[in-house]
Structures are given as C-alpha cells and as structure tokens.
Biopython code that builds the backbone (N, CA, C, O; Angstrom):
import numpy as np
from Bio.PDB.StructureBuilder import StructureBuilder

atoms = [
    (1, "MET", "N", (0.848, -1.167, 0.000)),
    (1, "MET", "CA", (0.000, 0.000, 0.000)),
    (1, "MET", "C", (0.895, 1.233, 0.000)),
    (1, "MET", "O", (1.791, 1.343, 0.837)),
    (2, "SER", "N", (0.671, 2.142, -0.909)),
    (2, "SER", "CA", (1.484, 3.351, -0.978)),
    (2, "SER", "C", (1.034, 4.321, 0.104)),
    (2, "SER", "O", (-0.093, 4.227, 0.590)),
    (3, "PRO", "N", (1.911, 5.259, 0.490)),
    (3, "PRO", "CA", (1.540, 6.211, 1.530)),
    (3, "PRO", "C", (0.335, 7.073, 1.138)),
    (3, "PRO", "O", (-0.344, 7.604, 2.016)),
    (4, "GLN", "N", (0.058, 7.222, -0.147)),
    (4, "GLN", "CA", (-1.058, 8.042, -0.592)),
    (4, "GLN", "C", (-2.373, 7.271, -0.644)),
    (4, "GLN", "O", (-3.420, 7.863, -0.906)),
    (5, "THR", "N", (-2.340, 5.972, -0.401)),
    (5, "THR", "CA", (-3.544, 5.152, -0.438)),
    (5, "THR", "C", (-4.286, 5.279, 0.881)),
    (5, "THR", "O", (-3.672, 5.258, 1.948)),
    (6, "THR", "N", (-5.588, 5.410, 0.814)),
    (6, "THR", "CA", (-6.396, 5.493, 2.028)),
    (6, "THR", "C", (-6.361, 4.156, 2.745)),
    (6, "THR", "O", (-6.529, 3.104, 2.129)),
    (7, "LEU", "N", (-6.144, 4.203, 4.044)),
    (7, "LEU", "CA", (-6.103, 2.996, 4.855)),
    (7, "LEU", "C", (-7.518, 2.494, 5.083)),
    (7, "LEU", "O", (-8.323, 3.199, 5.692)),
    (8, "PRO", "N", (-7.845, 1.293, 4.612)),
    (8, "PRO", "CA", (-9.200, 0.793, 4.820)),
    (8, "PRO", "C", (-9.460, 0.547, 6.306)),
    (8, "PRO", "O", (-8.653, -0.078, 6.993)),
    (9, "GLY", "N", (-10.582, 1.042, 6.784)),
    (9, "GLY", "CA", (-10.984, 0.759, 8.147)),
    (9, "GLY", "C", (-10.390, 1.654, 9.219)),
    (9, "GLY", "O", (-10.749, 1.499, 10.386)),
    (10, "TRP", "N", (-9.506, 2.576, 8.890)),
    (10, "TRP", "CA", (-8.897, 3.409, 9.926)),
    (10, "TRP", "C", (-9.967, 4.207, 10.661)),
    (10, "TRP", "O", (-9.887, 4.388, 11.876)),
    (11, "HIS", "N", (-10.948, 4.675, 9.939)),
    (11, "HIS", "CA", (-12.014, 5.487, 10.524)),
    (11, "HIS", "C", (-12.785, 4.683, 11.571)),
    (11, "HIS", "O", (-13.086, 5.183, 12.654)),
    (12, "ASP", "N", (-13.103, 3.423, 11.231)),
    (12, "ASP", "CA", (-13.832, 2.561, 12.168)),
    (12, "ASP", "C", (-13.019, 2.285, 13.424)),
    (12, "ASP", "O", (-13.569, 2.256, 14.525)),
    (13, "ILE", "N", (-11.730, 2.085, 13.270)),
    (13, "ILE", "CA", (-10.853, 1.835, 14.423)),
    (13, "ILE", "C", (-10.865, 3.052, 15.346)),
    (13, "ILE", "O", (-10.987, 2.922, 16.564)),
    (14, "LEU", "N", (-10.737, 4.225, 14.753)),
    (14, "LEU", "CA", (-10.718, 5.450, 15.545)),
    (14, "LEU", "C", (-12.065, 5.679, 16.237)),
    (14, "LEU", "O", (-12.104, 6.044, 17.412)),
    (15, "VAL", "N", (-13.149, 5.469, 15.524)),
    (15, "VAL", "CA", (-14.480, 5.628, 16.119)),
    (15, "VAL", "C", (-14.667, 4.646, 17.273)),
    (15, "VAL", "O", (-15.211, 5.020, 18.312)),
    (16, "ARG", "N", (-14.227, 3.399, 17.113)),
    (16, "ARG", "CA", (-14.378, 2.396, 18.192)),
    (16, "ARG", "C", (-13.659, 2.820, 19.463)),
    (16, "ARG", "O", (-14.127, 2.539, 20.566)),
    (17, "HIS", "N", (-12.532, 3.489, 19.316)),
    (17, "HIS", "CA", (-11.792, 3.947, 20.496)),
    (17, "HIS", "C", (-12.469, 5.144, 21.158)),
    (17, "HIS", "O", (-12.462, 5.272, 22.382)),
    (18, "LEU", "N", (-13.050, 6.013, 20.345)),
    (18, "LEU", "CA", (-13.629, 7.242, 20.892)),
    (18, "LEU", "C", (-15.088, 7.096, 21.327)),
    (18, "LEU", "O", (-15.553, 7.826, 22.203)),
    (19, "GLU", "N", (-15.796, 6.168, 20.725)),
    (19, "GLU", "CA", (-17.225, 5.998, 20.989)),
    (19, "GLU", "C", (-17.579, 5.795, 22.467)),
    (19, "GLU", "O", (-18.505, 6.443, 22.956)),
    (20, "PRO", "N", (-16.882, 4.927, 23.188)),
    (20, "PRO", "CA", (-17.247, 4.745, 24.607)),
    (20, "PRO", "C", (-17.040, 6.005, 25.445)),
    (20, "PRO", "O", (-17.680, 6.182, 26.481)),
    (21, "LEU", "N", (-16.153, 6.868, 24.994)),
    (21, "LEU", "CA", (-15.852, 8.090, 25.746)),
    (21, "LEU", "C", (-16.744, 9.266, 25.366)),
    (21, "LEU", "O", (-17.107, 10.082, 26.213)),
    (22, "LEU", "N", (-17.094, 9.343, 24.079)),
    (22, "LEU", "CA", (-17.792, 10.516, 23.572)),
    (22, "LEU", "C", (-19.198, 10.240, 23.058)),
    (22, "LEU", "O", (-19.988, 11.167, 22.881)),
    (23, "GLY", "N", (-19.516, 8.975, 22.818)),
    (23, "GLY", "CA", (-20.759, 8.625, 22.148)),
    (23, "GLY", "C", (-20.509, 8.545, 20.649)),
    (23, "GLY", "O", (-19.553, 9.130, 20.141)),
    (24, "ALA", "N", (-21.364, 7.827, 19.950)),
    (24, "ALA", "CA", (-21.156, 7.568, 18.520)),
    (24, "ALA", "C", (-21.162, 8.854, 17.699)),
    (24, "ALA", "O", (-20.249, 9.086, 16.907)),
    (25, "PHE", "N", (-22.173, 9.683, 17.878)),
    (25, "PHE", "CA", (-22.281, 10.896, 17.077)),
    (25, "PHE", "C", (-21.113, 11.841, 17.332)),
    (25, "PHE", "O", (-20.502, 12.337, 16.386)),
    (26, "THR", "N", (-20.799, 12.095, 18.595)),
    (26, "THR", "CA", (-19.730, 13.025, 18.941)),
    (26, "THR", "C", (-18.378, 12.508, 18.467)),
    (26, "THR", "O", (-17.544, 13.294, 18.019)),
    (27, "ALA", "N", (-18.146, 11.203, 18.557)),
    (27, "ALA", "CA", (-16.885, 10.629, 18.067)),
    (27, "ALA", "C", (-16.722, 10.883, 16.572)),
    (27, "ALA", "O", (-15.653, 11.294, 16.119)),
    (28, "LYS", "N", (-17.783, 10.639, 15.809)),
    (28, "LYS", "CA", (-17.724, 10.863, 14.360)),
    (28, "LYS", "C", (-17.533, 12.343, 14.045)),
    (28, "LYS", "O", (-16.766, 12.693, 13.149)),
    (29, "MET", "N", (-18.215, 13.198, 14.767)),
    (29, "MET", "CA", (-18.089, 14.644, 14.530)),
    (29, "MET", "C", (-16.707, 15.156, 14.938)),
    (29, "MET", "O", (-16.172, 16.060, 14.297)),
    (30, "ALA", "N", (-16.128, 14.591, 15.991)),
    (30, "ALA", "CA", (-14.781, 14.988, 16.405)),
    (30, "ALA", "C", (-13.772, 14.662, 15.308)),
    (30, "ALA", "O", (-12.893, 15.469, 15.006)),
    (31, "ILE", "N", (-13.901, 13.487, 14.720)),
    (31, "ILE", "CA", (-13.004, 13.077, 13.633)),
    (31, "ILE", "C", (-13.201, 13.993, 12.428)),
    (31, "ILE", "O", (-12.233, 14.453, 11.822)),
    (32, "GLN", "N", (-14.454, 14.252, 12.089)),
    (32, "GLN", "CA", (-14.779, 15.127, 10.956)),
    (32, "GLN", "C", (-14.183, 16.519, 11.170)),
    (32, "GLN", "O", (-13.536, 17.071, 10.280)),
    (33, "THR", "N", (-14.409, 17.073, 12.352)),
    (33, "THR", "CA", (-13.932, 18.419, 12.667)),
    (33, "THR", "C", (-12.410, 18.495, 12.633)),
    (33, "THR", "O", (-11.844, 19.411, 12.036)),
    (34, "ALA", "N", (-11.749, 17.538, 13.271)),
    (34, "ALA", "CA", (-10.283, 17.531, 13.293)),
    (34, "ALA", "C", (-9.715, 17.373, 11.887)),
    (34, "ALA", "O", (-8.716, 18.005, 11.542)),
    (35, "SER", "N", (-10.334, 16.549, 11.094)),
    (35, "SER", "CA", (-9.876, 16.336, 9.725)),
    (35, "SER", "C", (-9.986, 17.614, 8.902)),
    (35, "SER", "O", (-9.046, 17.997, 8.205)),
    (36, "LEU", "N", (-11.131, 18.265, 8.988)),
    (36, "LEU", "CA", (-11.335, 19.492, 8.212)),
    (36, "LEU", "C", (-10.446, 20.629, 8.695)),
    (36, "LEU", "O", (-9.927, 21.398, 7.886)),
    (37, "ARG", "N", (-10.267, 20.741, 10.001)),
    (37, "ARG", "CA", (-9.431, 21.827, 10.546)),
    (37, "ARG", "C", (-7.947, 21.577, 10.328)),
    (37, "ARG", "O", (-7.210, 22.479, 9.929)),
    (38, "THR", "N", (-7.514, 20.357, 10.589)),
    (38, "THR", "CA", (-6.092, 20.048, 10.540)),
    (38, "THR", "C", (-5.590, 19.807, 9.121)),
    (38, "THR", "O", (-4.540, 20.314, 8.724)),
    (39, "LEU", "N", (-6.357, 19.026, 8.367)),
    (39, "LEU", "CA", (-5.894, 18.595, 7.043)),
    (39, "LEU", "C", (-6.613, 19.286, 5.888)),
    (39, "LEU", "O", (-6.225, 19.143, 4.728)),
    (40, "LYS", "N", (-7.660, 20.033, 6.213)),
    (40, "LYS", "CA", (-8.432, 20.757, 5.196)),
    (40, "LYS", "C", (-9.111, 19.841, 4.185)),
    (40, "LYS", "O", (-9.293, 20.206, 3.023)),
    (41, "ARG", "N", (-9.484, 18.648, 4.641)),
    (41, "ARG", "CA", (-10.238, 17.722, 3.794)),
    (41, "ARG", "C", (-11.020, 16.756, 4.675)),
    (41, "ARG", "O", (-10.687, 16.571, 5.846)),
    (42, "PRO", "N", (-12.068, 16.133, 4.110)),
    (42, "PRO", "CA", (-12.904, 15.226, 4.902)),
    (42, "PRO", "C", (-12.153, 13.942, 5.276)),
    (42, "PRO", "O", (-11.164, 13.585, 4.636)),
    (43, "PRO", "N", (-12.627, 13.259, 6.308)),
    (43, "PRO", "CA", (-11.955, 12.039, 6.775)),
    (43, "PRO", "C", (-11.814, 10.965, 5.694)),
    (43, "PRO", "O", (-10.866, 10.180, 5.710)),
    (44, "GLU", "N", (-12.759, 10.938, 4.760)),
    (44, "GLU", "CA", (-12.707, 9.923, 3.700)),
    (44, "GLU", "C", (-11.472, 10.081, 2.824)),
    (44, "GLU", "O", (-11.069, 9.132, 2.151)),
    (45, "GLN", "N", (-10.869, 11.258, 2.820)),
    (45, "GLN", "CA", (-9.695, 11.522, 1.986)),
    (45, "GLN", "C", (-8.389, 11.488, 2.778)),
    (45, "GLN", "O", (-7.328, 11.781, 2.228)),
    (46, "VAL", "N", (-8.455, 11.140, 4.044)),
    (46, "VAL", "CA", (-7.259, 11.064, 4.878)),
    (46, "VAL", "C", (-6.489, 9.792, 4.544)),
    (46, "VAL", "O", (-7.071, 8.712, 4.452)),
    (47, "THR", "N", (-5.186, 9.927, 4.365)),
    (47, "THR", "CA", (-4.336, 8.786, 4.041)),
    (47, "THR", "C", (-3.599, 8.308, 5.290)),
    (47, "THR", "O", (-3.598, 8.975, 6.325)),
    (48, "LEU", "N", (-2.989, 7.166, 5.173)),
    (48, "LEU", "CA", (-2.188, 6.608, 6.266)),
    (48, "LEU", "C", (-1.113, 7.604, 6.697)),
    (48, "LEU", "O", (-0.823, 7.743, 7.885)),
    (49, "GLU", "N", (-0.542, 8.277, 5.745)),
    (49, "GLU", "CA", (0.498, 9.265, 6.026)),
    (49, "GLU", "C", (-0.040, 10.450, 6.844)),
    (49, "GLU", "O", (0.707, 11.080, 7.593)),
    (50, "ASP", "N", (-1.324, 10.743, 6.697)),
    (50, "ASP", "CA", (-1.955, 11.880, 7.386)),
    (50, "ASP", "C", (-2.408, 11.576, 8.811)),
    (50, "ASP", "O", (-2.658, 12.498, 9.587)),
    (51, "LEU", "N", (-2.517, 10.313, 9.160)),
    (51, "LEU", "CA", (-3.113, 9.950, 10.449)),
    (51, "LEU", "C", (-2.416, 10.554, 11.661)),
    (51, "LEU", "O", (-3.105, 11.009, 12.574)),
    (52, "PRO", "N", (-1.077, 10.584, 11.721)),
    (52, "PRO", "CA", (-0.462, 11.214, 12.908)),
    (52, "PRO", "C", (-0.882, 12.675, 13.076)),
    (52, "PRO", "O", (-1.093, 13.138, 14.197)),
    (53, "GLN", "N", (-1.002, 13.393, 11.971)),
    (53, "GLN", "CA", (-1.420, 14.784, 12.026)),
    (53, "GLN", "C", (-2.886, 14.891, 12.463)),
    (53, "GLN", "O", (-3.245, 15.794, 13.219)),
    (54, "LEU", "N", (-3.723, 13.981, 11.992)),
    (54, "LEU", "CA", (-5.131, 13.966, 12.402)),
    (54, "LEU", "C", (-5.247, 13.696, 13.901)),
    (54, "LEU", "O", (-6.004, 14.372, 14.598)),
    (55, "LEU", "N", (-4.504, 12.718, 14.392)),
    (55, "LEU", "CA", (-4.548, 12.407, 15.826)),
    (55, "LEU", "C", (-4.086, 13.600, 16.650)),
    (55, "LEU", "O", (-4.646, 13.889, 17.707)),
    (56, "GLU", "N", (-3.063, 14.288, 16.161)),
    (56, "GLU", "CA", (-2.587, 15.496, 16.840)),
    (56, "GLU", "C", (-3.679, 16.565, 16.839)),
    (56, "GLU", "O", (-3.830, 17.301, 17.815)),
    (57, "GLY", "N", (-4.430, 16.650, 15.758)),
    (57, "GLY", "CA", (-5.527, 17.604, 15.661)),
    (57, "GLY", "C", (-6.688, 17.292, 16.594)),
    (57, "GLY", "O", (-7.446, 18.188, 16.965)),
    (58, "LEU", "N", (-6.830, 16.026, 16.975)),
    (58, "LEU", "CA", (-7.887, 15.629, 17.915)),
    (58, "LEU", "C", (-7.547, 15.982, 19.363)),
    (58, "LEU", "O", (-8.441, 16.080, 20.203)),
    (59, "LYS", "N", (-6.270, 16.172, 19.657)),
    (59, "LYS", "CA", (-5.830, 16.375, 21.042)),
    (59, "LYS", "C", (-6.562, 17.492, 21.783)),
    (59, "LYS", "O", (-7.070, 17.249, 22.878)),
    (60, "PRO", "N", (-6.639, 18.711, 21.233)),
    (60, "PRO", "CA", (-7.286, 19.778, 22.016)),
    (60, "PRO", "C", (-8.738, 19.456, 22.391)),
    (60, "PRO", "O", (-9.168, 19.714, 23.516)),
    (61, "MET", "N", (-9.474, 18.899, 21.452)),
    (61, "MET", "CA", (-10.873, 18.562, 21.717)),
    (61, "MET", "C", (-10.967, 17.459, 22.768)),
    (61, "MET", "O", (-11.769, 17.547, 23.698)),
    (62, "LEU", "N", (-10.146, 16.420, 22.618)),
    (62, "LEU", "CA", (-10.171, 15.313, 23.572)),
    (62, "LEU", "C", (-9.692, 15.752, 24.942)),
    (62, "LEU", "O", (-10.230, 15.311, 25.957)),
    (63, "ASN", "N", (-8.679, 16.621, 24.986)),
    (63, "ASN", "CA", (-8.217, 17.143, 26.278)),
    (63, "ASN", "C", (-9.368, 17.809, 27.026)),
    (63, "ASN", "O", (-9.490, 17.666, 28.243)),
    (64, "THR", "N", (-10.204, 18.532, 26.301)),
    (64, "THR", "CA", (-11.345, 19.213, 26.914)),
    (64, "THR", "C", (-12.390, 18.215, 27.406)),
    (64, "THR", "O", (-12.918, 18.353, 28.510)),
    (65, "PHE", "N", (-12.683, 17.216, 26.587)),
    (65, "PHE", "CA", (-13.746, 16.262, 26.928)),
    (65, "PHE", "C", (-13.332, 15.221, 27.964)),
    (65, "PHE", "O", (-14.112, 14.901, 28.861)),
    (66, "ILE", "N", (-12.119, 14.693, 27.853)),
    (66, "ILE", "CA", (-11.742, 13.561, 28.714)),
    (66, "ILE", "C", (-10.478, 13.785, 29.539)),
    (66, "ILE", "O", (-10.101, 12.915, 30.325)),
    (67, "GLY", "N", (-9.826, 14.913, 29.382)),
    (67, "GLY", "CA", (-8.615, 15.204, 30.146)),
    (67, "GLY", "C", (-7.353, 14.797, 29.405)),
    (67, "GLY", "O", (-7.363, 13.895, 28.568)),
    (68, "ALA", "N", (-6.271, 15.482, 29.730)),
    (68, "ALA", "CA", (-4.997, 15.290, 29.025)),
    (68, "ALA", "C", (-4.417, 13.886, 29.196)),
    (68, "ALA", "O", (-3.926, 13.299, 28.231)),
    (69, "LEU", "N", (-4.467, 13.349, 30.396)),
    (69, "LEU", "CA", (-3.888, 12.025, 30.637)),
    (69, "LEU", "C", (-4.634, 10.942, 29.867)),
    (69, "LEU", "O", (-4.021, 10.102, 29.208)),
    (70, "HIS", "N", (-5.949, 10.968, 29.955)),
    (70, "HIS", "CA", (-6.760, 9.971, 29.251)),
    (70, "HIS", "C", (-6.597, 10.131, 27.738)),
    (70, "HIS", "O", (-6.573, 9.137, 27.012)),
    (71, "THR", "N", (-6.487, 11.358, 27.262)),
    (71, "THR", "CA", (-6.267, 11.615, 25.835)),
    (71, "THR", "C", (-4.971, 10.966, 25.374)),
    (71, "THR", "O", (-4.927, 10.325, 24.325)),
    (72, "LYS", "N", (-3.927, 11.134, 26.157)),
    (72, "LYS", "CA", (-2.623, 10.554, 25.788)),
    (72, "LYS", "C", (-2.724, 9.033, 25.681)),
    (72, "LYS", "O", (-2.203, 8.438, 24.738)),
    (73, "VAL", "N", (-3.390, 8.412, 26.643)),
    (73, "VAL", "CA", (-3.550, 6.953, 26.640)),
    (73, "VAL", "C", (-4.355, 6.504, 25.422)),
    (73, "VAL", "O", (-3.956, 5.568, 24.729)),
    (74, "ILE", "N", (-5.476, 7.159, 25.158)),
    (74, "ILE", "CA", (-6.344, 6.780, 24.049)),
    (74, "ILE", "C", (-5.622, 6.953, 22.716)),
    (74, "ILE", "O", (-5.686, 6.065, 21.866)),
    (75, "LEU", "N", (-4.941, 8.073, 22.518)),
    (75, "LEU", "CA", (-4.258, 8.297, 21.250)),
    (75, "LEU", "C", (-3.095, 7.327, 21.050)),
    (75, "LEU", "O", (-2.780, 6.965, 19.916)),
    (76, "THR", "N", (-2.466, 6.909, 22.128)),
    (76, "THR", "CA", (-1.423, 5.886, 22.031)),
    (76, "THR", "C", (-2.034, 4.554, 21.623)),
    (76, "THR", "O", (-1.481, 3.855, 20.774)),
    (77, "GLU", "N", (-3.169, 4.193, 22.217)),
    (77, "GLU", "CA", (-3.869, 2.953, 21.837)),
    (77, "GLU", "C", (-4.296, 2.990, 20.375)),
    (77, "GLU", "O", (-4.149, 2.004, 19.652)),
    (78, "VAL", "N", (-4.823, 4.126, 19.946)),
    (78, "VAL", "CA", (-5.266, 4.268, 18.559)),
    (78, "VAL", "C", (-4.086, 4.131, 17.615)),
    (78, "VAL", "O", (-4.170, 3.419, 16.615)),
    (79, "SER", "N", (-2.997, 4.802, 17.921)),
    (79, "SER", "CA", (-1.796, 4.716, 17.074)),
    (79, "SER", "C", (-1.309, 3.282, 16.956)),
    (79, "SER", "O", (-0.936, 2.835, 15.872)),
    (80, "THR", "N", (-1.312, 2.562, 18.068)),
    (80, "THR", "CA", (-0.886, 1.164, 18.074)),
    (80, "THR", "C", (-1.837, 0.304, 17.243)),
    (80, "THR", "O", (-1.395, -0.523, 16.446)),
    (81, "SER", "N", (-3.135, 0.499, 17.430)),
    (81, "SER", "CA", (-4.137, -0.275, 16.667)),
    (81, "SER", "C", (-3.997, -0.011, 15.178)),
    (81, "SER", "O", (-4.060, -0.940, 14.372)),
    (82, "LEU", "N", (-3.806, 1.245, 14.809)),
    (82, "LEU", "CA", (-3.710, 1.569, 13.394)),
    (82, "LEU", "C", (-2.402, 1.064, 12.798)),
    (82, "LEU", "O", (-2.361, 0.686, 11.628)),
    (83, "ALA", "N", (-1.346, 1.055, 13.583)),
    (83, "ALA", "CA", (-0.062, 0.543, 13.103)),
    (83, "ALA", "C", (-0.154, -0.961, 12.856)),
    (83, "ALA", "O", (0.458, -1.481, 11.923)),
    (84, "LEU", "N", (-0.917, -1.652, 13.693)),
    (84, "LEU", "CA", (-1.081, -3.093, 13.556)),
    (84, "LEU", "C", (-2.203, -3.439, 12.590)),
    (84, "LEU", "O", (-2.299, -4.572, 12.119)),
    (85, "GLY", "N", (-3.054, -2.457, 12.295)),
    (85, "GLY", "CA", (-4.185, -2.687, 11.419)),
    (85, "GLY", "C", (-5.305, -3.474, 12.064)),
    (85, "GLY", "O", (-6.124, -4.084, 11.377)),
    (86, "LYS", "N", (-5.339, -3.459, 13.397)),
    (86, "LYS", "CA", (-6.355, -4.227, 14.113)),
    (86, "LYS", "C", (-7.084, -3.336, 15.100)),
    (86, "LYS", "O", (-6.451, -2.516, 15.766)),
    (87, "PRO", "N", (-8.384, -3.473, 15.211)),
    (87, "PRO", "CA", (-9.100, -2.750, 16.260)),
    (87, "PRO", "C", (-8.784, -3.356, 17.617)),
    (87, "PRO", "O", (-8.342, -4.501, 17.713)),
    (88, "ARG", "N", (-9.015, -2.578, 18.661)),
    (88, "ARG", "CA", (-8.720, -3.101, 20.004)),
    (88, "ARG", "C", (-9.714, -4.125, 20.430)),
    (88, "ARG", "O", (-9.612, -4.664, 21.532)),
]
sb = StructureBuilder()
sb.init_structure("model")
sb.init_model(0)
sb.init_chain("A")
sb.init_seg("    ")
for serial, (resi, resn, name, xyz) in enumerate(atoms, 1):
    if name == "N":
        sb.init_residue(resn, " ", resi, " ")
    sb.init_atom(name, np.array(xyz, "f"), 0.0, 1.0, " ", f" {name:<3s}", serial, name[0])
structure = sb.get_structure()
C-alpha cells in the first residue's frame, strides 16, 4: 500500500476507540472536525500518512472532553491499533 492510499478501516478503528468516551455521534463529529481543521479535507480523503497529524488535531478537543492524561492513553492505543491494522 502506498503512503497516498487510504487505509481501509482506519475510521472505524478510531471511532471504536472514541465511541465509549464521547458517544457515537460526537466521536464521528470529532473526527470530521479535526480532519477538516487540521488537514483541510474530509476524513474519507485522509491517508495513512496523514493519520499522525489527524490524531494530533484531535488532542485539544479530547483534552477538553476527557482530560490530558486519558487523551494521551487513548491516542497511544489508537496509534498502536492503526499501526497493527487491528481494532482493540
């Protein structure tokens, strides 16, 4: 898979991690908002190469909703899951 190819399922993995903390709708909207603000494009166009920047863009919102420590743990879990290509 080239770095410009969209990673299949990355969105679902990220939503699964955020859903228990934020709820389904808010998790999806957080991803949408971070994608548009950070990368200037919708989540459907985010590539594997863009994911670290997207996760960084989620930090301020997650820090507000769940706290800095929990945000760090969740984003580390997400990064690991996406690197392995497996949901938690």
